[in-house]
Structures are given as structure tokens and as C-alpha cells.
C-alpha positions, -999 to 999 in steps of 0.1 A, spaced: -368 128 462 -373 128 424 -346 154 420 -322 133 441 -327 103 418 -321 124 387 -289 138 403 -277 103 413 -283 90 378 -266 120 362 -236 116 385 -234 79 376 -235 86 339 -208 112 342 -186 87 361 -192 60 336 -184 84 308 -151 95 325 -141 59 331 -148 51 294 -128 81 283 -99 72 307 -97 37 291 -93 51 255 -57 56 246 -49 67 211 -15 66 193 -4 72 157 23 59 134 35 62 98 33 27 85 50 35 53 79 50 72 84 18 91 81 -3 59 107 19 43 131 11 72 126 -27 69 157 -45 56 137 -64 29 123 -32 13 156 -22 -2 157 -53 -23 122 -48 -38 133 -22 -64 159 -46 -78 134 -74 -78 108 -52 -96 134 -43 -122 142 -80 -127 105 -87 -130 102 -60 -157 132 -73 -176 124 -111 -172 86 -111 -174 70 -78 -187 94 -70 -215 93 -105 -230 55 -103 -229 56 -70 -247 80 -84 -273 58 -115 -278 27 -93 -282 45 -70 -307 58 -100 -328 23 -116 -328 7 -83 -339 32 -78 -367 27 -113 -379 -11 -111 -378 -10 -77 -395 13 -90 -423 -11 -120 -428 -41 -96 -429 -24 -72 -454 -12 -100 -477 -44 -103 -496 -28 -122 -525 -15 -152 -505 -40 -153 -476 -74 -168 -481 -103 -146 -472 -115 -168 -443 -81 -166 -426 -80 -128 -432 -115 -124 -417 -103 -144 -386 -72 -123 -382 -92 -92 -386 -112 -102 -355 -80 -106 -335 -61 -75 -346 -82 -50 -325 -72 -68 -293 -35 -66 -302 -39 -29 -311 -57 -22 -278 -30 -40 -257 -1 -22 -276 -18 12 -273 -24 7 -235 8 -12 -228 21 14 -204 -10 11 -182 -9 -27 -184 28 -27 -174 21 -3 -145 -7 -25 -132 14 -56 -134 43 -39 -117 21 -26 -89 6 -61 -84 41 -76 -82 52 -48 -58 21 -55 -35 29 -92 -36 65 -85 -26 56 -60 1 28 -81 17 50 -100 41 68 -68 52 35 -50 58 22 -80 78 53 -80 99 50 -42 105 12 -45 114 19 -74 138 46 -53 155 22 -23 157 -5 -45 173 20 -59 198 33 -25 208 -3 -12 211 -12 -41 233 20 -37 255 16 0 259 -22 -1 264 -32 18 233 -68 11 222 -66 29 189 -36 34 165 -42 58 136 -23 65 105 -1 97 109 -9 108 74 -46 112 83 -39 135 113 -35 172 112 -27 178 149 -11 152 170 9 152 203 45 140 200 42 116 229 17 93 211 38 86 181 46 49 185 71 48 155 101 46 178 85 18 198 76 -2 167 111 4 152 126 -9 185 103 -40 184 115 -47 149 151 -39 157 153 -11 132 175 18 134 157 51 130 174 79 109 181 112 128 150 133 131 146 160 105 133 193 116 98 201 102 91 235 86 81 249 119 114 239 135 101 212 157 115 177 149 90 151 136 99 115 135 
């Protein structure tokens, strides 16, 4: 009798496990590929260039002019009082640091602006991915870039592109000869 109970419990556990596995449906997608296809993405490069020209470059020019002025005030020991020179001496290292690291500062500012401009596009893409996953019964959607092996049938890129009314470019054959969207 005890063996029968163990067998029944084991059978029930196996059925529950099979039901749970049957309910899990996994897909994958390349989010960046969808974002690249979005119509607003093509404008971002020109907006970033305008941002660099209108905001970052004038900031650099202002920084350079201020540094040159402060440096000339500091070096002109005959006309500048010692107290003013001491005050300027405290400010100069900050200017030197910013000028020496300007490329990094510019890159961080540009990346922040790019993220700001891309945020609505990413939101739209993620909303479409969630909608397609719900419609098609996918419980998990993974990033294609994090997968090594994946079945072609579970790539939801074409479904999301259709949801967003995007035209996919023709599939390029992978190194192995099989096309990969």
C-alpha cells in the first residue's frame, strides 16, 4: 500500500511538472535591430550632431575662454593683486581637468542625449514586444544577443516588426549559409 502511495505521488509530480513545462513558451528577439528599423532612429544622428554643434561645442569654447582668461590673470603678477591670484590659482585646476578630460565629458553628454532621444523609441519597441508575446502566448522573451543556440521558429522579430508596421530588410545569409533575421 505504501509503494502504491509513493507511485501515485510520483506520477502526480511528473504530471504537474509536464504541465508546467508545457505552459512555458520562450522566444527571442534582437531589440536593437528593431530599434534600428524604427523611423525615428534615422533622425537621431542628425539631432546628436546638432546637439554637439549647438550645445557641446559652445560649452567647450566657453570653458577654454574662461581658462585662458583666468590663466592670464594668474600669470600677470604685476597688475593682479596677490589675493586675486590666489583665488584664481584655486580655480585653475578645475579648468585644466575639464579641458584635459573634455573628450570623455563630451562622450558622456552625447550618450546621455542619445539615451534621452532613444527612450521613447525603446518604449514603443518594448510595448510591441510585450503585446506580441501576450498575443502569441510566450511566457519569456530573451535577447537574441545572449543566446548561442536558438530555433528559428521562436524569433519574434518579424512579428514585432509587423506589429510596428516596419519593413524588414532581406535576410542576410549567416556564415554557415542559413539566413538569420
